[in-house]
Structures are given as C-alpha cells and as structure tokens.
C-alpha positions in Angstrom: 13.5 33.2 104.6 11.4 31.4 101.7 10.4 27.7 102.7 10.0 26.9 99.1 11.7 24.1 97.5 14.2 24.9 94.7 11.7 23.2 92.3 8.8 25.4 93.6 11.1 28.5 93.3 12.3 27.6 89.6 9.0 26.6 88.5 7.6 30.2 89.7 10.5 31.8 87.8 9.4 30.1 84.5 5.8 30.9 85.0 6.3 34.4 86.1 8.5 35.1 83.0 6.2 33.1 80.6 3.2 35.6 81.6 5.7 38.4 81.0 6.1 37.1 77.6 2.5 36.7 76.7 1.7 40.2 77.8 3.9 41.5 75.1 1.9 39.6 72.5 -1.3 41.2 74.0 0.3 44.7 72.6 -0.7 43.8 69.2 -3.8 45.0 67.9 -4.6 41.6 66.3 -3.4 38.2 66.0 -2.9 39.0 62.4 -0.2 41.3 63.4 1.9 38.7 65.1 1.8 36.6 61.9 3.3 39.3 59.5 6.9 39.8 58.9 8.0 42.9 61.2 10.8 44.1 59.1 12.7 42.5 56.2 14.7 39.5 56.9 12.9 38.8 60.4 10.5 36.0 60.9 6.9 36.9 62.3 6.6 37.6 65.8 4.5 34.6 66.6 7.5 32.3 65.3 9.3 33.5 68.4 6.8 32.5 70.9 6.8 28.9 69.3 10.5 29.0 69.6 10.6 29.7 73.0 8.4 26.8 73.8 10.5 24.4 71.6 13.7 25.7 73.4 12.4 24.8 76.8 11.0 21.6 75.5 14.3 20.6 74.0 16.4 21.4 77.1 14.8 20.7 80.1 12.3 17.9 78.8 14.4 16.1 76.1 18.0 16.7 77.1 17.9 17.0 81.1 14.9 14.6 81.6 15.5 12.3 78.6 11.9 12.3 77.5 10.6 12.3 74.0 9.5 15.4 72.2 5.9 16.6 72.3 5.9 17.8 69.1 8.8 16.7 66.5 7.3 18.9 63.6 7.6 21.9 65.6 11.3 21.0 66.8 12.1 21.6 62.9 9.8 24.4 62.0 10.7 26.7 65.0 14.4 25.9 65.1 16.3 29.0 63.4 19.1 26.4 61.9 16.9 23.7 60.5 14.2 26.1 59.1 14.8 29.2 56.6 13.2 32.5 57.3 11.0 32.2 54.3 9.2 28.8 55.7 8.7 30.6 58.8 5.7 32.3 57.4 3.5 29.1 57.7 2.2 29.4 61.1 -0.1 27.6 63.6 -2.4 30.2 65.5 -1.7 31.8 68.2 -4.1 29.5 70.3 -2.4 26.3 69.2 1.0 27.8 70.3 -0.1 28.7 73.7 -1.7 25.3 74.1 2.0 23.9 73.3 3.3 26.1 75.8 1.2 25.1 78.4 1.6 21.4 77.8 5.4 22.1 77.9 5.0 23.8 81.3 2.9 21.0 82.8 5.6 18.5 81.9 8.4 20.7 83.4 6.6 21.2 86.5 6.3 17.3 86.5 9.9 17.0 85.8 10.9 19.4 88.5 9.3 17.8 91.4 11.9 14.7 91.3 14.8 16.6 89.7 18.1 17.2 91.4 18.6 21.1 91.3 21.3 21.3 93.8 24.0 22.1 91.4 24.3 23.9 88.1 27.5 22.2 87.3 28.1 20.5 84.0 30.6 17.9 82.8 31.2 15.5 79.8 28.4 17.1 77.7 25.7 16.4 80.3 23.1 19.0 80.8 21.9 18.9 84.8 18.3 19.9 85.1 19.7 23.5 87.2 21.9 24.3 84.1 19.1 23.7 81.7 16.8 25.7 83.7 18.8 28.6 84.1 19.6 28.1 80.2 16.0 28.5 79.1 15.2 31.4 81.4 18.0 33.5 79.9 17.1 32.5 76.6 13.6 33.7 77.0 14.5 36.9 78.6 16.8 37.5 75.6 13.9 36.5 73.3 11.5 38.9 74.8 13.9 41.9 74.0 14.0 40.2 70.5 10.2 40.4 70.3 10.4 44.0 71.8 12.5 45.5 69.3 10.5 43.8 66.6 7.4 45.3 68.1 9.1 48.4 68.0 9.5 48.2 64.1 5.8 48.1 63.7 3.7 51.0 62.6 2.0 52.5 65.6 -1.4 52.0 64.5 -0.5 48.2 64.8 0.1 48.2 68.5 -2.0 49.2 71.5 -1.4 52.5 73.2 1.1 53.0 75.9 3.3 55.7 77.8 5.2 58.5 75.6 8.9 58.4 75.7 10.3 59.9 79.0 11.4 63.6 78.9 13.6 65.5 81.1 17.3 66.8 81.0 20.6 65.0 82.0 22.1 64.9 85.3 25.3 66.3 84.7 27.0 68.0 81.8 29.0 66.0 79.2 32.4 64.9 80.7 35.1 62.1 80.4 36.3 59.6 83.0 39.9 58.6 83.0 40.8 54.8 83.5 44.2 54.1 84.4 46.3 51.2 83.3 44.5 48.0 84.9 45.2 44.4 84.8 41.5 43.0 85.4 39.8 39.7 85.5 37.4 39.7 82.4 34.6 37.2 81.9 32.0 35.4 84.0 32.1 34.7 87.5 32.3 31.1 88.8 29.5 29.3 90.2 26.9 31.6 88.4 25.0 31.0 85.0 27.4 32.2 82.3 27.3 31.7 78.5 30.1 30.0 76.9 31.4 33.3 75.4 31.5 34.9 78.8 34.1 32.2 79.6 37.1 31.2 80.7 37.6 34.2 82.8 41.1 35.5 82.1 43.6 38.2 82.9 43.8 41.1 80.6 46.3 44.2 80.6 44.1 47.0 79.7 46.2 50.6 78.9 44.8 53.9 80.3 42.3 55.2 78.1 39.5 58.3 78.5 35.7 57.2 78.2 32.6 59.3 78.1 30.8 59.4 81.4 27.4 59.3 79.4 26.1 57.7 76.4 26.0 60.0 73.2 22.8 61.8 73.1 20.3 63.0 70.5 21.2 66.5 70.3 25.0 65.5 70.2 24.4 63.1 67.5 22.2 65.6 65.6 25.1 67.9 65.4 26.9 65.2 63.5 23.9 65.2 61.0 23.8 69.0 60.6 27.6 68.9 60.0 27.0 66.9 57.0 28.3 63.4 59.0 26.2 61.5 56.2 27.5 63.3 53.4 31.2 63.5 54.1 33.2 60.4 52.9 36.1 61.2 55.5 34.3 60.2 58.6 33.4 56.5 57.1 35.1 53.3 57.1 35.4 51.8 53.1 32.7 49.3 54.3 30.6 51.6 56.1 30.3 54.3 53.3 29.4 51.5 50.7 26.6 50.4 53.2 25.4 53.9 53.7 25.1 54.8 50.3 23.4 51.6 49.2 20.9 52.0 51.6 20.5 55.9 51.2 20.7 56.6 54.9 20.6 60.1 56.5 19.6 59.8 59.9 18.8 57.2 62.8 16.1 54.6 62.1 13.2 56.1 64.1 14.0 59.9 63.4 11.8 62.1 60.9 12.6 65.4 59.8 13.9 68.0 60.2 12.5 69.5 62.6 13.6 66.2 64.0 11.1 63.8 65.5 11.7 60.4 67.2 9.2 57.4 67.1 9.1 55.6 70.6 7.6 52.4 71.3 4.1 53.7 71.5 4.3 57.4 70.3 6.0 60.0 68.0 7.4 62.8 70.0 9.8 66.0 69.3 13.2 64.8 69.7 14.3 64.6 73.3 17.8 66.4 73.3 19.1 64.8 76.4 17.9 61.2 75.4 20.4 58.6 74.5 20.5 58.1 70.7 19.4 54.8 69.3 18.4 53.2 66.1 22.2 53.4 64.6 24.3 50.7 63.4 27.9 50.1 64.3 28.9 51.7 60.9 27.1 54.9 62.0 28.5 54.9 65.4 31.8 54.4 64.1 31.6 57.3 61.9 30.2 59.6 64.5 33.3 58.7 66.5 35.4 59.7 64.1 33.7 63.2 63.8 34.3 63.7 67.5 37.9 62.6 67.0 37.4 59.6 69.3 36.7 56.2 68.8 34.7 53.2 70.4 35.9 51.7 73.2 37.1 47.9 73.0 34.8 45.5 75.0 37.7 45.0 77.6 38.0 48.8 78.2 34.4 48.7 78.3 34.2 45.9 80.9 37.2 47.6 83.1 35.2 51.2 83.5 31.8 49.5 84.0 33.0 46.7 86.5 36.4 47.2 88.0 36.4 48.9 91.6 39.7 50.5 91.9 39.7 51.1 95.4 38.6 47.4 96.5 40.7 46.0 93.7 37.7 43.8 92.8 35.3 43.2 90.0 31.7 44.0 90.4 28.7 41.9 89.1 27.0 45.0 87.9 28.2 48.2 87.2 26.9 49.6 90.9 28.0 46.6 92.8 27.0 43.1 93.6 23.4 44.0 94.9 20.4 42.8 92.7 18.6 45.4 90.1 16.3 48.1 91.8 14.6 50.9 89.7 17.0 53.7 91.2 19.8 51.9 89.7 18.9 51.5 85.9 16.6 52.1 83.2 15.6 48.4 82.7 13.0 45.8 82.7 11.0 48.0 80.6 10.1 50.2 83.5 9.7 53.2 81.2 9.1 51.7 77.8 12.0 53.6 76.1 15.5 55.4 76.7 15.9 58.4 79.1 17.9 61.2 79.6 21.4 60.4 80.2 23.0 59.9 83.9 19.7 60.1 85.5 20.1 56.8 87.6 22.8 57.9 90.2 22.2 54.5 92.4 23.8 52.7 89.1 27.2 54.4 88.6 30.3 52.5 88.3 32.9 52.8 90.5 34.6 55.0 87.8 31.6 57.2 87.5 30.3 55.8 84.4 26.4 56.7 83.8 24.0 54.1 82.6 26.4 51.4 82.2 23.7 49.1 83.0 20.5 49.6 81.0 19.3 52.4 78.8 20.9 51.2 75.7 23.2 48.5 74.5 26.4 50.1 73.6 28.5 49.2 70.4 32.4 48.5 70.8 35.0 48.4 68.5 35.5 44.6 69.4 34.8 41.8 67.0 32.6 39.0 68.5 35.0 35.9 69.1 35.9 33.6 71.9 38.1 34.2 74.7 41.5 32.2 75.0 40.3 28.5 75.8 37.0 29.1 74.5 34.7 25.9 74.5 31.4 25.8 72.5 28.7 24.7 75.3 26.0 23.5 75.1 25.4 24.1 71.4 27.9 25.9 68.8 24.8 28.1 67.2 24.4 30.3 70.3 28.4 31.7 70.1 30.8 29.9 67.7 28.8 30.1 64.7 28.7 33.9 64.8 32.8 34.0 65.3 32.2 35.4 61.4 34.2 38.6 61.4 30.9 40.8 60.9 29.4 40.7 64.5 30.6 43.4 67.0 30.3 43.1 70.8 27.7 45.3 72.4 27.5 45.7 76.1 25.5 47.1 79.1 21.9 46.2 78.4 19.0 48.2 77.4 15.9 50.0 78.8 14.0 46.7 78.3 16.6 44.0 79.2 16.0 41.6 82.1 17.9 42.5 85.1 20.2 39.4 85.0 21.5 40.7 81.5 22.9 43.8 83.1 25.8 41.9 84.3 29.2 43.2 83.3 30.2 40.1 81.7 27.3 39.6 79.3 28.3 40.0 75.6 25.7 40.8 73.5 26.4 40.7 69.4 24.9 42.1 66.2 26.1 42.4 62.8 27.6 45.7 62.1 24.6 47.1 59.6 21.8 46.2 62.2 19.9 49.3 63.6 16.7 47.8 65.1 18.0 46.8 68.3 17.8 49.2 71.6 21.5 50.1 71.1 23.6 53.6 71.4 27.0 54.7 71.6 29.4 55.8 74.0 32.8 57.1 73.0 36.5 56.7 74.4 39.7 58.0 73.5 43.4 57.2 74.1 45.3 59.2 76.9 47.9 61.6 75.8 
C-alpha cells in the first residue's frame, strides 16, 4: 500500500503526464515543424502545448487556488474561444512555452502541499482542488490525442522514425452479436470524474438489435470502394453526397492507390486487410452502412453492447469490467502506434462479446451530440454545450492512442460529420427481424 500523500500522488500524475506530452513534441524533426499549420483549419501544434499550460493555470491556480494569472496575454492568445485560428500563428518559441509550463507546475506543486484533496465534489459553482486536478489531467490526456492526430497528418519526412503499423490477421471471422431489449442506466458513474455531457445518469429502454462483433476492416471497406461506393448516389445522404462531391473524395484519408497502400503514423505500408479502417468521416461511415444494408448504432445501443453485463445485471466501467487497463485488454495508450487487426485483444471483450469496444479506434454512432435529460453545463459551456449544434456526432470507445481513462464506457467523444483526421472507424448495427 502506498504511503504517499494525496498531494504527492496527484502531482506525480501531473508530472508523468507532462513528460509524455513533451515526448510527443520531440517527434518533430525540428521546432519549425511545430510552428506550421498541420492541416487546414487547425492551429499549429505548438499552440496546443501552450494551451495545455493555460488550461492548468486557469483551473488549478486561478479558480481553485484563487491566485492571479502568471501570464495574462497567454490567457487570451491560447484560449480557443478568445483567439481566432488565424491569429494563432503568432507563437513564442518552444523554450518559452516550456518555461511557462514549468513555472505553472511549480506553483501547482506549492498549492497542492496545503490543498484539501479529500473530495472531488462540487457545489454552487465552486471548483474544488480535487475536481480541478481531475479536470486538467483529463484535458491534457485528450489534447495529447489531438496533438497525435495532428502529427499523423504531417508528411512522414517531418517526423522522426518509429514502428511500422502492426500486421496480422483477425481473431475470429466476421459476425454479429444479438443484444436483447434492455433497460440500462446510461451515463457516468457517481463518485468518479465525469464530464457534464456524461451526466446525469438516466435509465434508457433500448430495443433489441444486432451489432457487428468487430470494427469494419480495411478489406471490407475496400469492397465498398471497388463496388463504386464513392460514385453511386444511392448510398449517400443528401448532405453527405454534396460534401463528398465538393471535396472530390474517392477513398479514406490516408489511403493511396490502387493497389491500396495506407500511411501509418511513421511509415506507409501495403494495405493491411484485417486492420480496422480509419480516416473516414461520419458521412462515409453512413454511406458504407447503407451499402451493407445496415446502419450506424445509436450511442445508447453502443453503450449497452459495450458496458452491460446481462448475467450480473450491472454496467461495467470498461468493456472488460471494472479492473484497470492492461495491455492484453485493448490497443490503447499508443503502445502500438496505430490500429491493429480486429479482435486480437481477447482480454477486453465485452459481456456480449464485442471486440475492441475499448481502444483500437473511436467508433462513429448515429447519435447527434446533445445533453442528456437534466443536463447542466459544468464547469464551462464551451466543453459540451457550445457543440450541441446539430452537426457534431458522438463517437465512442477510444482509440489506439487514447489514455486508459478515456476507454470508460460512459465517455462521449464528438466530431463534426465531415471530420476524417481523428483515429476513428466504424462498427455497424441493424434491427432485429
């Protein structure tokens, strides 16, 4: 049993996570790479490093500790709401940003030495030290993944070398899982950190349905392309077809050919047939589902299939249970630096037998991102409420890069329908007949 104080344990988590973040930035071949726009519509990668520090400074030092800002101009320039993307190109050096991060951490350590960390509860808008720390840890984990998919978008010669994508074959042939009608408590568990959009937990009646045991593979998606999927109007929604035509798309984001090749994080390889397909938008996932005479699952269907244990009549924290992440349970924590052939983490199967419901790739759902009944924005509306705009769709499950905590079955990720750069794929469902 650890004899460390809560303050020491929390600060160790902060410093360990920050070391991982800085290692990501070391992937660039030069600091100039960090200052360039990685893809249209995105701020330079270095901007995100400073934003992580500003977020920590605001929530821990300013809100929880009541201290003045360390650097007021940073508070504005590295706030995505206050500073437009085009202004984000004006950047300090990486060294200056890291000095700011170091100063922030030093002040956080001093604050923690006297802070009450016994309870993460919140009331009347008060931000407790424990809640603020959980919030900044979760925020940095999520931004690490954003930084990673921005690095993925860079040409290979702008990154240092690393492992090639994992090859291999799927564990079991393609198949479906029957999920009977269920009444399930959807949402975050009490007395653990959850975002406002995971709350409040509420009971939902979910009719029976069938869902694919595995994520869609590269070879399965290639059949869609080879059958003229991108050329046939009948598979596409009106908005999806208009978007596809205007962007002149004919394949997933990181594919080239035919013969098909895929560009992984560090290297381009021949297309791996049994690996999960990624780099597809919600529109493409929706069209592919129509091609297969199926549909995307709703997020409630996904949560039932991934989390519900019908034998025990309980909901699991992760697809495999309530035990912490370990490498045999999921392709996560960037242990493999890319997607893997589907179904090869038997220790992570859900009670219904879903493979890769935690990790490998995020999974598009049919559900519009909106608040649950009784939703209350907390601690700020820009995390969730601002994006209840009718365009964002919920994705679930986590990716090969995701931090272990983000694999919880209540976690709701969300992207705009045209977005393709995330580590995201698709698992299909259909009604029972």
